[in-house]
C-alpha positions in Angstrom: -190.6 59.8 56.9 -187.5 59.4 54.7 -185.6 56.4 53.6 -181.9 56.8 52.8 -180.6 54.5 50.1 -177.6 53.8 52.3 -179.8 52.5 55.1 -183.2 53.0 56.7 -183.7 56.4 58.1 -187.0 57.6 59.4 -188.6 60.0 61.8 -189.8 58.1 64.9 -192.2 59.4 67.5 -192.2 57.4 70.7 -195.1 57.8 73.2 -194.0 57.3 76.8 -196.9 57.9 79.1 -198.3 61.3 78.3 -194.9 62.6 77.0 -193.6 62.2 73.5 -190.1 62.6 72.2 -188.9 62.7 68.6 -185.6 61.7 67.2 -184.0 60.6 63.9 -183.2 56.9 63.9 -181.9 54.3 61.7 -184.2 51.3 61.9 -184.1 47.7 60.8 -186.5 44.8 60.9 -185.3 41.3 61.8 -187.8 38.5 61.2 -188.5 34.8 61.3 -191.1 32.8 59.3 -191.9 29.1 59.2 -192.9 28.7 55.5 -194.8 25.4 56.1 -193.6 22.8 53.7 -192.1 24.8 51.0 -191.2 21.8 48.8 -190.4 21.6 45.1 -192.4 19.1 43.0 -189.5 16.6 42.6 -189.5 13.3 44.4 -186.1 13.2 46.1 -184.6 9.8 46.8 -184.1 9.1 50.5 -186.4 11.9 51.6 -190.0 11.7 52.8 -191.3 14.2 50.3 -193.5 12.0 48.0 -196.7 13.6 49.2 -195.4 16.9 47.7 -195.2 15.7 44.2 -197.8 15.7 41.4 -198.4 11.9 42.0 -198.5 12.3 45.8 -201.5 12.6 48.1 -201.4 16.4 47.9 -201.3 16.5 44.1 -198.5 19.1 44.4 -198.2 20.6 40.9 -196.1 23.3 39.4 -199.0 25.8 39.5 -199.5 25.2 43.2 -195.8 25.5 43.9 -195.5 28.8 42.1 -198.6 30.1 43.9 -197.1 29.1 47.2 -193.8 30.9 46.2 -195.6 34.1 45.4 -197.7 33.9 48.6 -194.7 33.5 50.8 -192.8 36.3 49.0 -195.8 38.6 49.4 -195.9 38.1 53.1 -192.1 38.7 53.6 -192.3 41.9 51.5 -195.0 43.3 53.9 -193.1 42.7 57.1 -192.0 46.0 58.5 -194.0 48.0 55.9 -196.1 49.7 58.6 -192.8 51.0 60.1 -191.8 52.3 56.6 -189.2 49.6 56.0 -188.6 47.8 52.7 -189.1 44.3 54.2 -186.8 42.6 56.8 -183.1 43.4 56.5 -182.6 39.8 57.8 -185.1 37.0 58.0 -184.7 33.4 59.2 -186.9 30.8 57.5 -187.7 27.1 58.2 -189.5 24.2 56.6 -187.8 24.8 53.2 -186.7 21.7 51.2 -183.5 23.1 49.5 -181.7 26.0 48.2 -183.5 25.9 44.9 -186.9 26.8 46.5 -185.2 29.8 48.2 -183.7 31.0 44.9 -187.2 30.9 43.4 -188.6 32.7 46.4 -186.1 35.7 46.3 -186.6 36.1 42.6 -190.3 36.5 42.9 -191.8 39.9 41.8 -192.6 40.7 45.4 -189.0 40.4 46.6 -186.6 40.8 43.7 -186.0 44.6 44.4 -184.7 43.7 47.8 -182.0 41.5 46.2 -182.0 39.0 49.0 -179.0 36.7 49.4 -179.2 33.2 50.9 -177.3 31.3 53.6 -178.4 27.6 53.5 -177.0 24.2 54.4 -178.7 20.8 53.8 -179.8 19.3 57.1 -180.1 15.5 57.7 -183.8 15.9 58.6 -185.8 12.8 57.5 -188.4 15.0 55.8 -185.7 16.9 54.0 -186.6 20.3 55.5 -184.0 22.8 56.5 -183.5 26.3 58.0 -181.9 29.2 56.2 -181.2 32.9 56.5 -182.1 35.5 53.9 -180.6 39.0 54.0 -180.5 42.2 52.1 -176.8 42.8 51.3 -177.1 46.6 51.4 -177.8 46.3 55.2 -176.0 43.1 56.3 -172.6 41.8 55.3 -171.9 38.1 56.1 -168.4 37.2 57.4 -168.9 33.6 58.7 -171.4 30.8 58.5 -171.7 27.3 60.0 -174.2 24.6 60.4 -174.2 22.9 63.8 -175.7 19.4 64.0 -178.0 18.4 66.8 -176.9 15.0 68.0 -179.7 13.3 69.8 -181.1 9.8 70.0 -184.7 8.6 69.7 -186.5 6.1 71.9 -184.8 3.3 70.0 -181.4 4.6 71.0 -180.6 5.5 67.4 -179.8 9.0 66.2 -182.8 11.1 65.5 -182.1 13.1 62.3 -183.4 16.5 62.6 -182.6 20.1 61.6 -179.1 21.5 62.1 -178.7 24.9 63.7 -177.6 27.7 61.4 -175.1 30.3 62.7 -174.4 33.4 60.6 -172.1 36.2 61.7 -171.6 39.5 60.0 -172.0 43.3 60.1 -175.4 44.9 60.3 -175.0 48.4 59.0 -171.4 48.2 60.1 -172.2 46.7 63.6 -171.2 43.1 64.3 -174.2 40.7 64.9 -174.7 37.0 65.1 -177.8 35.1 64.1 -178.7 31.5 65.1 -181.6 30.1 63.2 -183.5 27.1 64.7 -186.2 24.6 64.1 -186.3 22.5 67.2 -187.8 19.0 67.3 -191.5 18.8 67.2 -194.0 17.6 69.8 -194.8 14.4 67.9 -195.7 11.8 70.4 -196.8 14.4 73.0 -195.3 17.4 74.6 -193.9 15.6 77.7 -192.5 12.6 75.9 -190.7 14.8 73.3 -189.6 17.5 75.8 -186.0 16.1 76.2 -185.4 16.6 72.5 -186.2 20.3 72.7 -184.2 20.6 75.9 -181.2 19.2 74.1 -181.8 21.5 71.2 -181.9 24.5 73.6 -178.7 23.3 75.3 -177.0 23.2 71.9 -178.2 26.8 71.1 -177.0 27.9 74.5 -173.6 26.4 73.9 -173.3 28.4 70.7 -174.4 31.6 72.5 -171.8 31.0 75.2 -169.0 30.3 72.7 -169.8 33.7 71.1 -170.0 35.5 74.5 -166.7 34.0 75.6 -165.1 35.8 72.7 -167.0 39.0 73.2 -169.1 39.5 76.4 -171.0 42.3 74.7 -171.8 40.4 71.5 -175.2 41.1 69.9 -176.8 37.7 69.3 -180.2 37.0 67.8 -181.7 33.5 68.4 -184.7 32.9 66.2 -186.8 30.0 65.0 -189.8 27.7 65.4 -188.9 26.3 68.8 -191.9 24.0 69.1 -192.1 25.3 72.7 -193.7 28.4 74.3 -191.6 31.1 76.1 -192.6 29.6 79.4 -191.3 26.1 78.7 -188.1 24.8 80.4 -186.3 24.5 77.1 -186.4 28.3 76.9 -186.3 29.3 80.6 -183.8 26.7 82.0 -181.7 25.4 79.1 -181.5 28.5 76.9 -181.7 30.8 79.9 -184.1 33.2 78.3 -186.3 35.4 80.5 -189.1 37.9 79.8 -188.3 40.4 82.5 -185.4 42.7 81.8 -185.1 43.7 85.4 -184.5 40.0 86.5 -181.9 39.0 84.0 -178.8 37.5 85.4 -175.3 37.6 83.7 -175.4 36.2 80.2 -179.2 35.5 80.4 -181.0 36.2 77.1 -184.0 38.4 76.8 -187.2 37.0 75.3 -189.5 39.8 74.2 -192.1 37.1 73.2 -192.6 36.1 76.9 -195.0 38.9 77.8 -196.8 38.6 74.4 -197.5 34.9 75.2 -198.8 35.8 78.6 -201.2 38.2 77.0 -202.6 35.4 74.8 -200.8 36.4 71.6 -199.7 33.4 69.5 -198.1 32.5 66.1 -200.0 29.3 65.5 -203.2 27.7 66.8 -204.1 24.1 67.6 -207.4 22.9 69.0 -208.5 26.4 69.8 -205.3 27.1 71.8 -202.7 29.6 70.7 -199.0 28.8 70.9 -196.1 31.2 70.4 -193.5 28.7 69.1 -192.0 31.3 66.7 -189.7 33.5 68.7 -186.8 36.0 68.5 -184.6 36.1 71.5 -181.7 38.6 72.2 -178.5 38.9 74.1 -178.4 41.7 76.6 -176.2 43.9 74.4 -179.5 44.8 72.6 -181.0 46.3 75.7 -180.8 49.7 77.3 -181.6 53.3 76.3 -178.2 54.2 74.8 -179.2 54.2 71.1 -175.7 55.2 69.9 -175.6 51.5 68.8 -178.5 49.3 67.7 -181.0 48.5 70.4 -184.1 46.4 70.6 -187.3 48.5 70.4 -190.3 46.3 69.9 -191.5 42.8 68.9 -194.5 41.8 66.9 -196.4 38.8 65.6 -197.2 39.7 62.0 -200.8 38.5 62.0 -202.0 40.6 59.1 -205.6 40.1 58.2 -204.7 38.5 54.8 -203.1 35.7 56.7 -206.1 34.8 58.8 -208.9 32.4 57.9 -212.1 34.4 57.5 -214.7 31.5 57.7 -215.3 27.9 58.5 -214.0 25.5 61.2 -210.6 27.3 61.4 -211.9 30.8 61.4 -209.3 33.1 63.0 -206.5 30.6 62.5 -203.6 31.1 60.1 -204.7 30.6 56.5 -202.5 27.7 55.4 -201.7 26.1 52.1 -203.4 22.7 52.9 -205.8 21.4 55.5 -205.0 17.7 55.3 -204.8 17.0 51.6 -207.3 19.7 50.7 -205.6 22.6 48.9 -206.5 26.0 50.4 -204.1 28.3 48.5 -203.1 30.0 51.7 -199.8 30.8 53.3 -198.5 29.0 56.3 -199.9 27.5 59.6 -197.6 29.9 61.4 -197.6 33.7 61.5 -194.2 35.4 61.0 -192.6 37.3 63.9 -190.3 40.2 63.8 -188.5 42.8 65.9 -187.5 46.4 65.2 -184.0 47.6 66.2 -183.1 51.3 66.3 -180.0 53.4 66.3 -179.9 57.2 66.8 -178.6 59.3 64.0 -176.5 62.2 65.4 
């Protein structure tokens, strides 16, 4: 297995039934990770972040903050390692307070060699959490970015301030790609009651996808995020038009590789002994097919490394998080990261 400095080149052996074929491919990992309340220790006026301050209920100190930073950086650095890759070429993140925490994250010892760059906009979310995109500039070159607001109203008829949707376009190893990073509205108040909010978020994402496809019907688009819905929910299947069966895709439908994973019981977070797969990476159809002369989707994973799993206690088997309530656990996140591998044949 070799890694070129210009890009990732390694020897891949695929097993198809009893046959095996080997080729040289360029490969890249694209990931998403909900960093679960990556706040600094400063009480920001107008933002509900008081609990994440030294005087707040969680006693959020500098020592805890820097431990959290290192933990998150360590996880990101390990994504794609089993495939021989130096971390994700591109990774979307959510539940981050501001650009400052991202700057601390990418400077951590575990990540600094990857030289990650940041695309971030402040969202109007009441808790002050945003989404962002990190990328290694040796693999991805950004050409355009935008932050698209989700304009929805709550039960009181007033605007519900939530996360904007981040759109980043550029060239992935010379090939044009578009990334849409999401953190759709939560299930607070119950799944059914809050469902219209996520349906609206999915409709917005779909409109962004359509605007890109209208310019280029063969565009390679990656929708990623904590969607607070599973692959089978109507926000994904009806509003985003994302399906899990490649053979049944209609024109401009998106392919959701997480659908079959969810059906097998694989999840990225657990609640009351049930697993959900809210963290998803969804692709336009240009990523599909067996012609690897351009980058194509190969495989999707939930990165549920054993270091991220609670070993004992009431939450044994769950993601090992930073806090349980106000009790500090020095863990990682309540979500596992997810990632995909894309491949391109080297002639």
